[in-house]
PyMOL Python script that loads the backbone (N, CA, C, O; Angstrom):
from pymol import cmd

cmd.read_pdbstr("""\
ATOM      1  N   UNK A   1     -25.225 -26.142  -8.873  1.00  0.00           N
ATOM      2  CA  UNK A   1     -23.977 -25.475  -9.188  1.00  0.00           C
ATOM      3  C   UNK A   1     -23.014 -25.120  -8.052  1.00  0.00           C
ATOM      4  O   UNK A   1     -23.280 -24.721  -6.918  1.00  0.00           O
ATOM      5  N   UNK A   2     -21.723 -25.385  -8.681  1.00  0.00           N
ATOM      6  CA  UNK A   2     -20.694 -25.138  -7.750  1.00  0.00           C
ATOM      7  C   UNK A   2     -20.081 -23.500  -7.966  1.00  0.00           C
ATOM      8  O   UNK A   2     -19.790 -23.215  -9.128  1.00  0.00           O
ATOM      9  N   UNK A   3     -19.976 -22.949  -7.424  1.00  0.00           N
ATOM     10  CA  UNK A   3     -19.168 -21.366  -7.624  1.00  0.00           C
ATOM     11  C   UNK A   3     -17.543 -21.859  -7.550  1.00  0.00           C
ATOM     12  O   UNK A   3     -16.938 -22.610  -6.785  1.00  0.00           O
ATOM     13  N   UNK A   4     -17.151 -21.070  -8.711  1.00  0.00           N
ATOM     14  CA  UNK A   4     -15.800 -21.045  -8.240  1.00  0.00           C
ATOM     15  C   UNK A   4     -14.851 -19.759  -7.880  1.00  0.00           C
ATOM     16  O   UNK A   4     -14.947 -18.635  -8.374  1.00  0.00           O
ATOM     17  N   UNK A   5     -13.827 -20.244  -6.807  1.00  0.00           N
ATOM     18  CA  UNK A   5     -13.443 -19.337  -5.784  1.00  0.00           C
ATOM     19  C   UNK A   5     -12.498 -18.520  -6.435  1.00  0.00           C
ATOM     20  O   UNK A   5     -12.054 -18.902  -7.518  1.00  0.00           O
ATOM     21  N   UNK A   6     -12.136 -17.495  -5.965  1.00  0.00           N
ATOM     22  CA  UNK A   6     -11.074 -16.642  -6.956  1.00  0.00           C
ATOM     23  C   UNK A   6      -9.896 -17.091  -6.648  1.00  0.00           C
ATOM     24  O   UNK A   6      -9.645 -17.554  -5.535  1.00  0.00           O
ATOM     25  N   UNK A   7      -9.003 -16.998  -7.646  1.00  0.00           N
ATOM     26  CA  UNK A   7      -7.557 -17.563  -7.185  1.00  0.00           C
ATOM     27  C   UNK A   7      -6.564 -16.116  -6.462  1.00  0.00           C
ATOM     28  O   UNK A   7      -6.696 -14.954  -6.847  1.00  0.00           O
ATOM     29  N   UNK A   8      -6.070 -16.352  -5.897  1.00  0.00           N
ATOM     30  CA  UNK A   8      -5.012 -15.114  -5.582  1.00  0.00           C
ATOM     31  C   UNK A   8      -3.527 -15.818  -5.421  1.00  0.00           C
ATOM     32  O   UNK A   8      -3.483 -16.824  -4.712  1.00  0.00           O
ATOM     33  N   UNK A   9      -2.614 -15.467  -5.881  1.00  0.00           N
ATOM     34  CA  UNK A   9      -1.929 -15.978  -6.562  1.00  0.00           C
ATOM     35  C   UNK A   9      -0.484 -15.436  -4.736  1.00  0.00           C
ATOM     36  O   UNK A   9       0.281 -14.492  -4.935  1.00  0.00           O
ATOM     37  N   UNK A  10      -0.457 -15.747  -4.131  1.00  0.00           N
ATOM     38  CA  UNK A  10       0.219 -15.115  -2.602  1.00  0.00           C
ATOM     39  C   UNK A  10       1.877 -14.779  -3.044  1.00  0.00           C
ATOM     40  O   UNK A  10       2.599 -14.124  -2.293  1.00  0.00           O
ATOM     41  N   UNK A  11       2.126 -15.060  -3.726  1.00  0.00           N
ATOM     42  CA  UNK A  11       3.656 -14.849  -4.570  1.00  0.00           C
ATOM     43  C   UNK A  11       3.970 -13.635  -4.870  1.00  0.00           C
ATOM     44  O   UNK A  11       5.080 -13.215  -4.545  1.00  0.00           O
ATOM     45  N   UNK A  12       2.900 -12.682  -5.669  1.00  0.00           N
ATOM     46  CA  UNK A  12       2.950 -11.862  -6.037  1.00  0.00           C
ATOM     47  C   UNK A  12       2.613 -10.673  -4.905  1.00  0.00           C
ATOM     48  O   UNK A  12       1.565 -10.678  -4.260  1.00  0.00           O
ATOM     49  N   UNK A  13       3.736  -9.573  -4.745  1.00  0.00           N
ATOM     50  CA  UNK A  13       3.489  -8.663  -3.228  1.00  0.00           C
ATOM     51  C   UNK A  13       3.770  -7.410  -4.373  1.00  0.00           C
ATOM     52  O   UNK A  13       4.256  -7.346  -5.502  1.00  0.00           O
ATOM     53  N   UNK A  14       3.030  -6.246  -3.168  1.00  0.00           N
ATOM     54  CA  UNK A  14       3.370  -5.067  -4.044  1.00  0.00           C
ATOM     55  C   UNK A  14       3.289  -3.967  -3.493  1.00  0.00           C
ATOM     56  O   UNK A  14       2.376  -3.565  -2.771  1.00  0.00           O
ATOM     57  N   UNK A  15       4.226  -3.437  -3.802  1.00  0.00           N
ATOM     58  CA  UNK A  15       4.268  -2.049  -2.725  1.00  0.00           C
ATOM     59  C   UNK A  15       4.196  -0.791  -3.270  1.00  0.00           C
ATOM     60  O   UNK A  15       4.864  -0.594  -4.285  1.00  0.00           O
ATOM     61  N   UNK A  16       3.275   0.456  -2.649  1.00  0.00           N
ATOM     62  CA  UNK A  16       2.929   1.632  -2.986  1.00  0.00           C
ATOM     63  C   UNK A  16       3.293   2.508  -2.307  1.00  0.00           C
ATOM     64  O   UNK A  16       2.624   2.727  -1.297  1.00  0.00           O
ATOM     65  N   UNK A  17       4.432   3.319  -2.566  1.00  0.00           N
ATOM     66  CA  UNK A  17       5.037   4.252  -1.631  1.00  0.00           C
ATOM     67  C   UNK A  17       4.035   5.249  -1.248  1.00  0.00           C
ATOM     68  O   UNK A  17       3.698   5.857  -2.264  1.00  0.00           O
ATOM     69  N   UNK A  18       3.422   5.668  -0.221  1.00  0.00           N
ATOM     70  CA  UNK A  18       2.474   7.138   0.177  1.00  0.00           C
ATOM     71  C   UNK A  18       3.866   8.211   0.274  1.00  0.00           C
ATOM     72  O   UNK A  18       4.045   8.928  -0.711  1.00  0.00           O
ATOM     73  N   UNK A  19       4.707   8.314   1.273  1.00  0.00           N
ATOM     74  CA  UNK A  19       5.702   9.338   1.504  1.00  0.00           C
ATOM     75  C   UNK A  19       6.839   8.643   2.319  1.00  0.00           C
ATOM     76  O   UNK A  19       6.702   7.904   3.295  1.00  0.00           O
ATOM     77  N   UNK A  20       8.049   9.064   1.674  1.00  0.00           N
ATOM     78  CA  UNK A  20       9.195   9.388   2.021  1.00  0.00           C
ATOM     79  C   UNK A  20       9.450  10.220   2.881  1.00  0.00           C
ATOM     80  O   UNK A  20      10.066  11.165   2.389  1.00  0.00           O
ATOM     81  N   UNK A  21       9.216  10.352   4.250  1.00  0.00           N
ATOM     82  CA  UNK A  21       9.283  11.438   5.302  1.00  0.00           C
ATOM     83  C   UNK A  21      10.708  11.736   5.973  1.00  0.00           C
ATOM     84  O   UNK A  21      11.668  11.034   6.291  1.00  0.00           O
ATOM     85  N   UNK A  22      10.328  13.436   6.058  1.00  0.00           N
ATOM     86  CA  UNK A  22      11.994  13.829   6.301  1.00  0.00           C
ATOM     87  C   UNK A  22      12.317  13.459   7.397  1.00  0.00           C
ATOM     88  O   UNK A  22      13.327  14.137   7.582  1.00  0.00           O
ATOM     89  N   UNK A  23      12.107  12.520   8.769  1.00  0.00           N
ATOM     90  CA  UNK A  23      12.535  11.180   9.711  1.00  0.00           C
ATOM     91  C   UNK A  23      13.424  10.620   9.283  1.00  0.00           C
ATOM     92  O   UNK A  23      14.460  10.561   9.945  1.00  0.00           O
ATOM     93  N   UNK A  24      13.303   9.836   7.664  1.00  0.00           N
ATOM     94  CA  UNK A  24      14.161   8.839   7.431  1.00  0.00           C
ATOM     95  C   UNK A  24      13.284   7.727   7.028  1.00  0.00           C
ATOM     96  O   UNK A  24      13.681   6.856   6.255  1.00  0.00           O
ATOM     97  N   UNK A  25      12.110   7.735   7.529  1.00  0.00           N
ATOM     98  CA  UNK A  25      10.669   6.805   7.432  1.00  0.00           C
ATOM     99  C   UNK A  25       9.730   6.670   5.911  1.00  0.00           C
ATOM    100  O   UNK A  25       9.040   7.505   5.325  1.00  0.00           O
ATOM    101  N   UNK A  26       9.959   5.658   5.687  1.00  0.00           N
ATOM    102  CA  UNK A  26       8.813   5.471   4.479  1.00  0.00           C
ATOM    103  C   UNK A  26       7.542   4.677   4.934  1.00  0.00           C
ATOM    104  O   UNK A  26       7.373   3.668   5.619  1.00  0.00           O
ATOM    105  N   UNK A  27       6.552   5.722   4.140  1.00  0.00           N
ATOM    106  CA  UNK A  27       5.066   5.245   4.555  1.00  0.00           C
ATOM    107  C   UNK A  27       4.838   4.364   3.247  1.00  0.00           C
ATOM    108  O   UNK A  27       5.217   4.553   2.091  1.00  0.00           O
ATOM    109  N   UNK A  28       3.883   3.050   3.979  1.00  0.00           N
ATOM    110  CA  UNK A  28       3.589   2.847   2.292  1.00  0.00           C
ATOM    111  C   UNK A  28       3.121   1.886   2.025  1.00  0.00           C
ATOM    112  O   UNK A  28       3.498   1.087   2.882  1.00  0.00           O
ATOM    113  N   UNK A  29       2.395   1.329   1.229  1.00  0.00           N
ATOM    114  CA  UNK A  29       1.093   0.470   1.483  1.00  0.00           C
ATOM    115  C   UNK A  29       1.621  -1.168   1.016  1.00  0.00           C
ATOM    116  O   UNK A  29       2.368  -1.398   0.065  1.00  0.00           O
ATOM    117  N   UNK A  30       1.105  -2.068   1.821  1.00  0.00           N
ATOM    118  CA  UNK A  30       1.777  -3.279   1.424  1.00  0.00           C
ATOM    119  C   UNK A  30       0.705  -3.995   0.890  1.00  0.00           C
ATOM    120  O   UNK A  30      -0.342  -3.761   1.494  1.00  0.00           O
ATOM    121  N   UNK A  31       0.581  -4.948  -0.223  1.00  0.00           N
ATOM    122  CA  UNK A  31      -0.467  -6.269  -0.345  1.00  0.00           C
ATOM    123  C   UNK A  31       0.382  -7.275  -1.378  1.00  0.00           C
ATOM    124  O   UNK A  31       1.253  -7.141  -2.238  1.00  0.00           O
ATOM    125  N   UNK A  32      -0.506  -8.527  -0.688  1.00  0.00           N
ATOM    126  CA  UNK A  32      -0.573  -9.222  -1.402  1.00  0.00           C
ATOM    127  C   UNK A  32      -1.403 -10.567  -2.011  1.00  0.00           C
ATOM    128  O   UNK A  32      -2.258 -11.208  -1.400  1.00  0.00           O
ATOM    129  N   UNK A  33      -0.853 -10.846  -3.555  1.00  0.00           N
ATOM    130  CA  UNK A  33      -1.980 -11.027  -4.339  1.00  0.00           C
ATOM    131  C   UNK A  33      -2.896 -10.368  -5.243  1.00  0.00           C
ATOM    132  O   UNK A  33      -3.204 -10.664  -6.398  1.00  0.00           O
ATOM    133  N   UNK A  34      -3.309  -9.320  -4.424  1.00  0.00           N
ATOM    134  CA  UNK A  34      -4.591  -8.046  -4.521  1.00  0.00           C
ATOM    135  C   UNK A  34      -4.074  -7.142  -3.786  1.00  0.00           C
ATOM    136  O   UNK A  34      -3.951  -7.114  -2.561  1.00  0.00           O
ATOM    137  N   UNK A  35      -3.563  -5.882  -5.118  1.00  0.00           N
ATOM    138  CA  UNK A  35      -3.196  -4.732  -4.938  1.00  0.00           C
ATOM    139  C   UNK A  35      -4.010  -3.532  -4.674  1.00  0.00           C
ATOM    140  O   UNK A  35      -3.570  -2.383  -4.715  1.00  0.00           O
ATOM    141  N   UNK A  36      -5.426  -3.924  -4.354  1.00  0.00           N
ATOM    142  CA  UNK A  36      -6.239  -3.586  -3.710  1.00  0.00           C
ATOM    143  C   UNK A  36      -6.876  -3.937  -2.293  1.00  0.00           C
ATOM    144  O   UNK A  36      -7.877  -3.481  -1.741  1.00  0.00           O
ATOM    145  N   UNK A  37      -5.878  -4.984  -1.858  1.00  0.00           N
ATOM    146  CA  UNK A  37      -6.183  -5.090  -0.388  1.00  0.00           C
ATOM    147  C   UNK A  37      -4.863  -5.296   0.015  1.00  0.00           C
ATOM    148  O   UNK A  37      -4.092  -6.245  -0.130  1.00  0.00           O
ATOM    149  N   UNK A  38      -4.724  -3.720   0.792  1.00  0.00           N
ATOM    150  CA  UNK A  38      -3.609  -3.917   1.354  1.00  0.00           C
ATOM    151  C   UNK A  38      -3.403  -3.329   2.760  1.00  0.00           C
ATOM    152  O   UNK A  38      -4.459  -3.329   3.393  1.00  0.00           O
ATOM    153  N   UNK A  39      -2.350  -2.827   3.435  1.00  0.00           N
ATOM    154  CA  UNK A  39      -2.415  -2.470   4.715  1.00  0.00           C
ATOM    155  C   UNK A  39      -0.809  -1.667   4.486  1.00  0.00           C
ATOM    156  O   UNK A  39       0.115  -1.784   3.682  1.00  0.00           O
ATOM    157  N   UNK A  40      -1.063  -0.931   5.525  1.00  0.00           N
ATOM    158  CA  UNK A  40      -0.528   0.913   5.411  1.00  0.00           C
ATOM    159  C   UNK A  40       0.878   0.458   6.716  1.00  0.00           C
ATOM    160  O   UNK A  40       0.873   0.222   7.924  1.00  0.00           O
ATOM    161  N   UNK A  41       2.016   0.525   5.563  1.00  0.00           N
ATOM    162  CA  UNK A  41       2.976   0.285   7.062  1.00  0.00           C
ATOM    163  C   UNK A  41       4.377   1.744   7.291  1.00  0.00           C
ATOM    164  O   UNK A  41       4.204   2.947   7.094  1.00  0.00           O
ATOM    165  N   UNK A  42       5.256   1.263   7.605  1.00  0.00           N
ATOM    166  CA  UNK A  42       6.026   2.254   8.106  1.00  0.00           C
ATOM    167  C   UNK A  42       7.314   1.861   8.129  1.00  0.00           C
ATOM    168  O   UNK A  42       7.491   0.897   8.874  1.00  0.00           O
ATOM    169  N   UNK A  43       8.293   2.265   7.572  1.00  0.00           N
ATOM    170  CA  UNK A  43       9.497   1.410   7.967  1.00  0.00           C
ATOM    171  C   UNK A  43      10.765   2.616   7.440  1.00  0.00           C
ATOM    172  O   UNK A  43      10.811   3.271   6.398  1.00  0.00           O
ATOM    173  N   UNK A  44      12.138   2.567   9.138  1.00  0.00           N
ATOM    174  CA  UNK A  44      13.076   2.876   8.346  1.00  0.00           C
ATOM    175  C   UNK A  44      13.536   2.735   7.050  1.00  0.00           C
ATOM    176  O   UNK A  44      13.344   1.608   6.593  1.00  0.00           O
ATOM    177  N   UNK A  45      14.290   3.819   6.037  1.00  0.00           N
ATOM    178  CA  UNK A  45      14.689   3.694   4.971  1.00  0.00           C
ATOM    179  C   UNK A  45      15.003   2.336   4.516  1.00  0.00           C
ATOM    180  O   UNK A  45      14.313   1.753   3.679  1.00  0.00           O
ATOM    181  N   UNK A  46      16.195   1.759   5.147  1.00  0.00           N
ATOM    182  CA  UNK A  46      17.001   0.980   4.910  1.00  0.00           C
ATOM    183  C   UNK A  46      16.342  -0.329   5.232  1.00  0.00           C
ATOM    184  O   UNK A  46      16.881  -1.282   4.669  1.00  0.00           O
ATOM    185  N   UNK A  47      15.032  -0.701   6.202  1.00  0.00           N
ATOM    186  CA  UNK A  47      14.365  -1.511   6.196  1.00  0.00           C
ATOM    187  C   UNK A  47      13.943  -1.946   5.358  1.00  0.00           C
ATOM    188  O   UNK A  47      14.060  -3.115   4.990  1.00  0.00           O
ATOM    189  N   UNK A  48      13.062  -0.666   4.626  1.00  0.00           N
ATOM    190  CA  UNK A  48      12.066  -0.819   3.457  1.00  0.00           C
ATOM    191  C   UNK A  48      12.712  -1.340   2.532  1.00  0.00           C
ATOM    192  O   UNK A  48      12.313  -2.391   2.031  1.00  0.00           O
ATOM    193  N   UNK A  49      13.966  -0.661   2.056  1.00  0.00           N
ATOM    194  CA  UNK A  49      14.213  -1.379   1.079  1.00  0.00           C
ATOM    195  C   UNK A  49      14.977  -2.616   0.946  1.00  0.00           C
ATOM    196  O   UNK A  49      15.385  -3.069  -0.124  1.00  0.00           O
ATOM    197  N   UNK A  50      15.170  -3.215   2.281  1.00  0.00           N
ATOM    198  CA  UNK A  50      15.193  -4.565   2.551  1.00  0.00           C
ATOM    199  C   UNK A  50      14.157  -5.125   2.365  1.00  0.00           C
ATOM    200  O   UNK A  50      14.305  -5.828   1.366  1.00  0.00           O
ATOM    201  N   UNK A  51      13.163  -5.222   2.764  1.00  0.00           N
ATOM    202  CA  UNK A  51      11.539  -5.411   3.325  1.00  0.00           C
ATOM    203  C   UNK A  51      11.328  -5.663   1.754  1.00  0.00           C
ATOM    204  O   UNK A  51      10.712  -6.670   1.403  1.00  0.00           O
ATOM    205  N   UNK A  52      11.883  -4.669   0.707  1.00  0.00           N
ATOM    206  CA  UNK A  52      11.063  -4.717  -0.901  1.00  0.00           C
ATOM    207  C   UNK A  52      11.815  -5.367  -1.106  1.00  0.00           C
ATOM    208  O   UNK A  52      11.238  -6.177  -1.831  1.00  0.00           O
ATOM    209  N   UNK A  53      13.042  -5.767  -0.995  1.00  0.00           N
ATOM    210  CA  UNK A  53      14.156  -6.516  -1.371  1.00  0.00           C
ATOM    211  C   UNK A  53      13.291  -8.711  -1.315  1.00  0.00           C
ATOM    212  O   UNK A  53      12.789  -9.674  -1.894  1.00  0.00           O
ATOM    213  N   UNK A  54      13.660  -8.238  -0.415  1.00  0.00           N
ATOM    214  CA  UNK A  54      13.820  -9.549   0.140  1.00  0.00           C
ATOM    215  C   UNK A  54      11.840 -10.177  -0.199  1.00  0.00           C
ATOM    216  O   UNK A  54      11.479 -11.353  -0.166  1.00  0.00           O
ATOM    217  N   UNK A  55      11.002  -9.048  -0.468  1.00  0.00           N
ATOM    218  CA  UNK A  55       9.644  -9.835  -0.664  1.00  0.00           C
ATOM    219  C   UNK A  55       9.675  -9.999  -2.115  1.00  0.00           C
ATOM    220  O   UNK A  55       9.016 -10.996  -2.411  1.00  0.00           O
ATOM    221  N   UNK A  56      10.253  -9.334  -3.300  1.00  0.00           N
ATOM    222  CA  UNK A  56      10.634  -9.446  -4.347  1.00  0.00           C
ATOM    223  C   UNK A  56       9.146  -8.650  -4.900  1.00  0.00           C
ATOM    224  O   UNK A  56       8.500  -9.210  -5.786  1.00  0.00           O
ATOM    225  N   UNK A  57       8.813  -7.742  -4.504  1.00  0.00           N
ATOM    226  CA  UNK A  57       7.828  -6.839  -4.245  1.00  0.00           C
ATOM    227  C   UNK A  57       7.640  -6.120  -5.587  1.00  0.00           C
ATOM    228  O   UNK A  57       8.737  -5.639  -5.872  1.00  0.00           O
ATOM    229  N   UNK A  58       6.575  -5.778  -6.714  1.00  0.00           N
ATOM    230  CA  UNK A  58       6.232  -4.668  -7.589  1.00  0.00           C
ATOM    231  C   UNK A  58       5.639  -3.701  -7.269  1.00  0.00           C
ATOM    232  O   UNK A  58       4.519  -3.597  -6.771  1.00  0.00           O
ATOM    233  N   UNK A  59       6.717  -2.598  -7.675  1.00  0.00           N
ATOM    234  CA  UNK A  59       5.792  -1.022  -7.015  1.00  0.00           C
ATOM    235  C   UNK A  59       4.909  -0.701  -8.082  1.00  0.00           C
ATOM    236  O   UNK A  59       5.048  -0.820  -9.299  1.00  0.00           O
ATOM    237  N   UNK A  60       3.956  -0.262  -7.374  1.00  0.00           N
ATOM    238  CA  UNK A  60       2.876   0.529  -7.901  1.00  0.00           C
ATOM    239  C   UNK A  60       3.193   1.759  -7.919  1.00  0.00           C
ATOM    240  O   UNK A  60       4.079   2.343  -7.296  1.00  0.00           O
ATOM    241  N   UNK A  61       1.860   2.434  -9.223  1.00  0.00           N
ATOM    242  CA  UNK A  61       2.418   3.522  -9.114  1.00  0.00           C
ATOM    243  C   UNK A  61       1.212   4.954  -7.954  1.00  0.00           C
ATOM    244  O   UNK A  61       0.052   4.697  -7.632  1.00  0.00           O
ATOM    245  N   UNK A  62       1.697   5.850  -7.706  1.00  0.00           N
ATOM    246  CA  UNK A  62       0.685   6.296  -6.941  1.00  0.00           C
ATOM    247  C   UNK A  62      -0.166   6.953  -6.933  1.00  0.00           C
ATOM    248  O   UNK A  62      -0.448   7.872  -7.702  1.00  0.00           O
ATOM    249  N   UNK A  63      -0.971   6.363  -5.592  1.00  0.00           N
ATOM    250  CA  UNK A  63      -2.985   7.020  -6.207  1.00  0.00           C
ATOM    251  C   UNK A  63      -2.878   8.308  -6.796  1.00  0.00           C
ATOM    252  O   UNK A  63      -2.009   9.175  -6.701  1.00  0.00           O
ATOM    253  N   UNK A  64      -4.355   8.225  -7.667  1.00  0.00           N
ATOM    254  CA  UNK A  64      -4.848   9.424  -8.112  1.00  0.00           C
ATOM    255  C   UNK A  64      -5.856   9.918  -6.659  1.00  0.00           C
ATOM    256  O   UNK A  64      -7.037   9.577  -6.603  1.00  0.00           O
ATOM    257  N   UNK A  65      -5.352  10.556  -5.803  1.00  0.00           N
ATOM    258  CA  UNK A  65      -6.556  11.139  -4.932  1.00  0.00           C
ATOM    259  C   UNK A  65      -6.748  12.457  -5.630  1.00  0.00           C
ATOM    260  O   UNK A  65      -6.046  13.252  -5.005  1.00  0.00           O
ATOM    261  N   UNK A  66      -7.245  12.970  -6.441  1.00  0.00           N
ATOM    262  CA  UNK A  66      -7.709  13.591  -7.348  1.00  0.00           C
ATOM    263  C   UNK A  66      -9.136  13.391  -7.338  1.00  0.00           C
ATOM    264  O   UNK A  66      -9.853  14.330  -7.683  1.00  0.00           O
ATOM    265  N   UNK A  67      -9.725  12.118  -6.932  1.00  0.00           N
ATOM    266  CA  UNK A  67     -11.034  11.376  -7.613  1.00  0.00           C
ATOM    267  C   UNK A  67     -11.821  11.943  -6.056  1.00  0.00           C
ATOM    268  O   UNK A  67     -11.536  11.717  -4.880  1.00  0.00           O
ATOM    269  N   UNK A  68     -12.710  12.611  -6.585  1.00  0.00           N
ATOM    270  CA  UNK A  68     -13.824  12.778  -5.234  1.00  0.00           C
ATOM    271  C   UNK A  68     -14.510  11.419  -4.565  1.00  0.00           C
ATOM    272  O   UNK A  68     -14.808  10.530  -5.364  1.00  0.00           O
ATOM    273  N   UNK A  69     -14.716  11.250  -3.497  1.00  0.00           N
ATOM    274  CA  UNK A  69     -15.372   9.807  -3.377  1.00  0.00           C
ATOM    275  C   UNK A  69     -14.883   9.693  -1.754  1.00  0.00           C
ATOM    276  O   UNK A  69     -13.788   9.826  -1.206  1.00  0.00           O
ATOM    277  N   UNK A  70     -16.385   9.350  -1.215  1.00  0.00           N
ATOM    278  CA  UNK A  70     -16.548   9.104   0.252  1.00  0.00           C
ATOM    279  C   UNK A  70     -15.604   7.738   0.604  1.00  0.00           C
ATOM    280  O   UNK A  70     -15.452   7.451   1.791  1.00  0.00           O
ATOM    281  N   UNK A  71     -14.887   6.787  -0.584  1.00  0.00           N
ATOM    282  CA  UNK A  71     -14.022   6.340  -0.210  1.00  0.00           C
ATOM    283  C   UNK A  71     -12.804   5.718  -0.398  1.00  0.00           C
ATOM    284  O   UNK A  71     -12.282   4.666  -0.029  1.00  0.00           O
ATOM    285  N   UNK A  72     -12.456   6.805  -1.176  1.00  0.00           N
ATOM    286  CA  UNK A  72     -11.458   7.475  -1.609  1.00  0.00           C
ATOM    287  C   UNK A  72      -9.992   8.007  -0.573  1.00  0.00           C
ATOM    288  O   UNK A  72      -9.211   8.913  -0.864  1.00  0.00           O
ATOM    289  N   UNK A  73      -9.952   7.118   0.676  1.00  0.00           N
ATOM    290  CA  UNK A  73      -9.115   8.010   1.018  1.00  0.00           C
ATOM    291  C   UNK A  73      -8.151   6.680   2.160  1.00  0.00           C
ATOM    292  O   UNK A  73      -8.602   5.553   2.367  1.00  0.00           O
ATOM    293  N   UNK A  74      -6.965   7.140   2.677  1.00  0.00           N
ATOM    294  CA  UNK A  74      -6.241   6.376   3.132  1.00  0.00           C
ATOM    295  C   UNK A  74      -5.800   6.468   4.771  1.00  0.00           C
ATOM    296  O   UNK A  74      -6.310   7.510   5.183  1.00  0.00           O
ATOM    297  N   UNK A  75      -5.233   5.957   5.616  1.00  0.00           N
ATOM    298  CA  UNK A  75      -5.097   5.995   7.086  1.00  0.00           C
ATOM    299  C   UNK A  75      -4.018   7.468   6.580  1.00  0.00           C
ATOM    300  O   UNK A  75      -4.435   8.584   6.892  1.00  0.00           O
ATOM    301  N   UNK A  76      -3.121   7.389   6.069  1.00  0.00           N
ATOM    302  CA  UNK A  76      -1.778   8.214   5.945  1.00  0.00           C
ATOM    303  C   UNK A  76      -2.975   9.845   6.055  1.00  0.00           C
ATOM    304  O   UNK A  76      -2.661  10.879   6.644  1.00  0.00           O
ATOM    305  N   UNK A  77      -4.363   9.593   5.278  1.00  0.00           N
ATOM    306  CA  UNK A  77      -4.645  10.859   5.090  1.00  0.00           C
ATOM    307  C   UNK A  77      -5.737  11.359   6.184  1.00  0.00           C
ATOM    308  O   UNK A  77      -5.850  12.519   6.581  1.00  0.00           O
ATOM    309  N   UNK A  78      -6.381  10.442   6.519  1.00  0.00           N
ATOM    310  CA  UNK A  78      -6.673  10.512   7.833  1.00  0.00           C
ATOM    311  C   UNK A  78      -6.033  10.957   9.147  1.00  0.00           C
ATOM    312  O   UNK A  78      -6.698  11.441  10.062  1.00  0.00           O
ATOM    313  N   UNK A  79      -4.730  10.773   9.198  1.00  0.00           N
ATOM    314  CA  UNK A  79      -3.933  11.704  10.194  1.00  0.00           C
ATOM    315  C   UNK A  79      -3.395  12.689  10.399  1.00  0.00           C
ATOM    316  O   UNK A  79      -2.883  13.134  11.426  1.00  0.00           O
ATOM    317  N   UNK A  80      -3.583  13.450   8.471  1.00  0.00           N
ATOM    318  CA  UNK A  80      -3.152  14.407   8.244  1.00  0.00           C
ATOM    319  C   UNK A  80      -3.644  14.989   7.936  1.00  0.00           C
ATOM    320  O   UNK A  80      -3.155  15.843   7.197  1.00  0.00           O
ATOM    321  N   UNK A  81      -5.090  15.000   8.270  1.00  0.00           N
ATOM    322  CA  UNK A  81      -6.226  16.383   7.761  1.00  0.00           C
ATOM    323  C   UNK A  81      -7.847  15.884   8.541  1.00  0.00           C
ATOM    324  O   UNK A  81      -8.308  14.753   8.383  1.00  0.00           O
ATOM    325  N   UNK A  82      -8.388  16.729   9.189  1.00  0.00           N
ATOM    326  CA  UNK A  82      -9.982  16.300  10.020  1.00  0.00           C
ATOM    327  C   UNK A  82     -10.821  16.253   8.936  1.00  0.00           C
ATOM    328  O   UNK A  82     -11.072  17.080   8.060  1.00  0.00           O
ATOM    329  N   UNK A  83     -11.312  14.843   9.207  1.00  0.00           N
ATOM    330  CA  UNK A  83     -12.653  15.031   8.336  1.00  0.00           C
ATOM    331  C   UNK A  83     -13.875  15.797   8.815  1.00  0.00           C
ATOM    332  O   UNK A  83     -14.000  16.119   9.996  1.00  0.00           O
ATOM    333  N   UNK A  84     -14.660  16.047   7.997  1.00  0.00           N
ATOM    334  CA  UNK A  84     -15.772  16.707   8.456  1.00  0.00           C
ATOM    335  C   UNK A  84     -17.119  15.285   8.480  1.00  0.00           C
ATOM    336  O   UNK A  84     -18.268  15.529   8.850  1.00  0.00           O
TER     337      UNK A  84
END
""", "prot")
cmd.dss("prot")
cmd.show_as("cartoon", "prot")
cmd.util.cbc("prot")
cmd.orient("prot")
């Protein structure tokens, strides 16, 4: 019996803004094909706008950080608070 491999549409690109910083940088998550598999990135605001336009991204709503879980964290959070 052959199992089917999941199909990922590499044409779908997603952005979730984490923070627009006072220094003019935008911190965001970028994903291709699956919003759950993302990389955290940081770009100046103008470059961010260009990046989003050239990649024709789908903007995602901010993450719900209220749910307590050992796995519910981001690199952004790790750099701004101490984990115990």
